[in-house]
C-alpha positions as CSV (number, residue, x, y, z in Angstrom):
1,M,0.0,0.0,0.0
2,N,1.6,3.2,-1.1
3,K,-1.1,5.8,-0.4
4,L,-4.8,6.5,-0.2
5,Q,-6.4,9.7,-1.6
6,T,-9.6,11.4,-0.8
7,E,-11.1,14.6,-2.2
8,R,-8.8,16.8,0.0
9,L,-6.3,14.5,1.6
10,L,-3.4,12.3,0.8
11,L,-2.7,9.4,3.3
12,K,0.7,7.7,2.9
13,Q,2.7,5.3,5.0
14,I,4.8,7.2,7.6
15,S,8.5,7.5,6.6
16,A,11.7,8.3,8.4
17,T,11.6,11.9,7.0
18,E,8.4,12.6,9.1
19,K,10.0,12.1,12.5
20,N,9.7,15.7,13.5
21,Y,6.0,15.7,12.6
22,F,5.4,12.6,14.6
23,F,7.2,14.1,17.6
24,E,5.3,17.4,17.3
25,L,2.0,15.5,17.3
26,L,2.7,13.2,20.3
27,Q,4.3,16.0,22.4
28,N,1.4,18.4,21.9
29,P,-0.7,18.3,25.1
30,K,-3.9,19.4,23.2
31,V,-3.5,16.5,20.8
32,V,-3.0,13.8,23.5
33,Q,-5.1,15.2,26.3
34,F,-7.9,12.7,25.8
35,C,-5.6,9.8,24.9
36,F,-2.6,9.3,27.1
37,D,0.0,11.2,29.1
38,V,2.5,13.0,26.9
39,P,5.2,10.4,26.1
40,T,8.9,10.9,26.7
41,P,11.1,11.5,23.7
42,A,12.5,7.9,24.1
43,E,8.9,6.5,24.1
44,I,8.0,8.5,21.0
45,Q,11.2,7.3,19.3
46,I,10.2,3.6,20.0
47,Q,6.7,4.2,18.7
48,F,8.0,6.0,15.6
49,E,10.5,3.3,14.7
50,S,7.9,0.5,15.1
51,R,5.7,2.3,12.5
52,L,8.4,2.4,9.9
53,A,8.5,-1.3,9.2
54,P,6.7,-2.6,6.1
55,W,3.1,-3.5,7.0
56,S,0.8,-6.3,5.9
57,I,-2.4,-7.7,7.3
58,S,-0.4,-10.2,9.3
59,S,1.7,-7.5,11.0
60,T,1.5,-7.0,14.7
61,H,2.4,-3.3,14.6
62,W,0.3,-0.3,13.5
63,L,-0.1,0.6,9.9
64,S,0.5,4.4,10.4
65,L,-0.4,6.8,7.6
66,S,0.6,10.4,7.6
67,I,-2.3,12.7,6.6
68,Y,-1.5,15.7,4.3
69,E,-3.7,18.3,2.7
70,K,-3.5,17.7,-1.0
71,I,-3.8,21.4,-2.0
72,N,-0.6,22.5,-0.1
73,D,1.1,19.4,1.1
74,V,0.7,20.4,4.8
75,F,1.0,17.6,7.4
76,I,-2.1,17.5,9.5
77,G,-1.9,14.2,11.5
78,I,-1.8,10.5,11.5
79,I,-4.2,7.6,11.2
80,G,-3.6,4.0,11.6
81,L,-4.9,0.4,11.7
82,K,-3.7,-2.4,14.0
83,M,-4.8,-5.9,13.4
84,D,-6.4,-7.9,16.2
85,H,-4.9,-11.3,15.7
86,N,-7.0,-12.8,18.5
87,S,-10.2,-12.1,16.5
88,E,-10.4,-13.0,12.8
89,A,-10.9,-10.1,10.4
90,Q,-10.8,-7.4,13.1
91,A,-8.7,-4.3,13.4
92,E,-8.5,-1.2,15.6
93,I,-8.4,2.3,14.1
94,G,-6.8,5.4,15.7
95,F,-6.2,9.0,14.6
96,L,-4.5,12.1,15.9
97,L,-4.7,15.5,14.2
98,I,-2.8,18.8,14.8
99,P,-5.3,21.2,16.6
100,A,-5.1,23.8,13.8
101,H,-6.8,21.2,11.6
102,H,-9.6,20.2,13.9
103,G,-13.2,21.0,12.8
104,K,-12.5,20.9,9.1
105,G,-13.9,17.4,8.5
106,Y,-10.4,16.0,7.9
107,A,-10.7,13.3,10.5
108,T,-14.0,12.1,9.1
109,E,-12.6,12.0,5.6
110,A,-9.5,10.1,6.7
111,V,-11.5,7.5,8.7
112,V,-13.8,6.8,5.8
113,A,-10.7,6.2,3.6
114,M,-9.4,3.8,6.1
115,Q,-12.7,2.0,6.4
116,Q,-12.7,1.5,2.6
117,Y,-9.2,0.2,2.7
118,A,-10.0,-2.1,5.6
119,A,-12.9,-3.5,3.7
120,K,-10.7,-4.1,0.7
121,L,-8.4,-6.1,2.9
122,G,-11.2,-8.3,4.1
123,I,-11.4,-6.8,7.5
124,Q,-15.0,-7.2,8.7
125,T,-14.9,-5.3,12.0
126,V,-13.1,-2.1,12.9
127,I,-13.1,-0.9,16.5
128,A,-12.1,2.4,18.0
129,K,-11.5,3.3,21.6
130,V,-12.2,6.9,22.7
131,T,-11.7,8.2,26.2
132,K,-15.0,9.4,27.6
133,G,-15.1,13.1,27.3
134,N,-13.5,13.2,23.8
135,W,-16.7,14.1,22.2
136,A,-15.1,15.4,19.0
137,S,-13.6,12.0,18.2
138,S,-16.9,10.3,19.2
139,R,-18.8,12.5,16.7
140,V,-16.3,11.6,14.0
141,L,-16.8,7.9,14.5
142,E,-20.6,8.2,14.6
143,K,-20.5,10.2,11.3
144,C,-18.6,7.3,9.8
145,G,-21.1,4.7,10.9
146,F,-19.5,3.4,14.1
147,T,-21.8,2.5,16.9
148,L,-21.0,2.7,20.6
149,E,-20.7,-0.9,21.8
150,R,-19.7,-0.6,25.4
151,A,-17.9,1.5,28.1
152,L,-14.7,0.0,29.5
153,V,-14.7,1.4,33.1
154,A,-11.6,3.2,34.4
155,T,-9.2,1.7,31.8
156,V,-7.3,4.8,30.8
157,C,-5.1,6.7,33.2
158,I,-4.2,10.3,32.1
159,N,-2.3,12.5,34.5
160,H,-3.0,10.2,37.4
161,V,-6.8,10.2,36.8
162,F,-8.7,7.1,35.5
163,Y,-11.2,7.5,32.7
164,D,-13.6,5.2,31.0
165,D,-12.9,4.2,27.4
166,L,-15.8,4.1,25.0
167,E,-15.5,1.2,22.5
168,Y,-17.0,1.9,19.1
169,Q,-17.5,-0.7,16.3
170,W,-18.0,-0.5,12.6
171,L,-19.0,-3.6,10.5
172,A,-18.0,-3.6,6.9
173,S,-21.2,-5.5,6.0
174,S,-23.3,-2.6,7.3
175,S,-21.8,0.0,4.9
């Protein structure tokens, strides 16, 4: 997989040249405030390197795609899929966007592109976990046809406070 395109976006597998973008994204408190504590540079480096390896449906690491605006080639975030090898034909999706690009519909556009790609791969179920209170991400998922399946009580610790995770699900057969 080289890249995916939408009307306004280009999604391509993350490369070594995008290290600064990846660090900028994961070190931004506004980006990660509903996801996890800001990782250390060493933790970000490990995450970044794991995403550079070639990806296939049998991979155990995330397929991470950088998201760019087509019109001006500006980096706006990342989106990814990670296969659940304990459950046949299921993957998890995740996305992070730079705050300056929130509210433009880019997350929705990127999620739809990944749903289409997942369906082409034969993935039947895509799940997403969103920390309760991250209503913007919940709205994106709902716009893309995800349904709230369950709340996972006190499973996320951010800044020493436990939060519930909301697990959303999308079935390829329902689209």
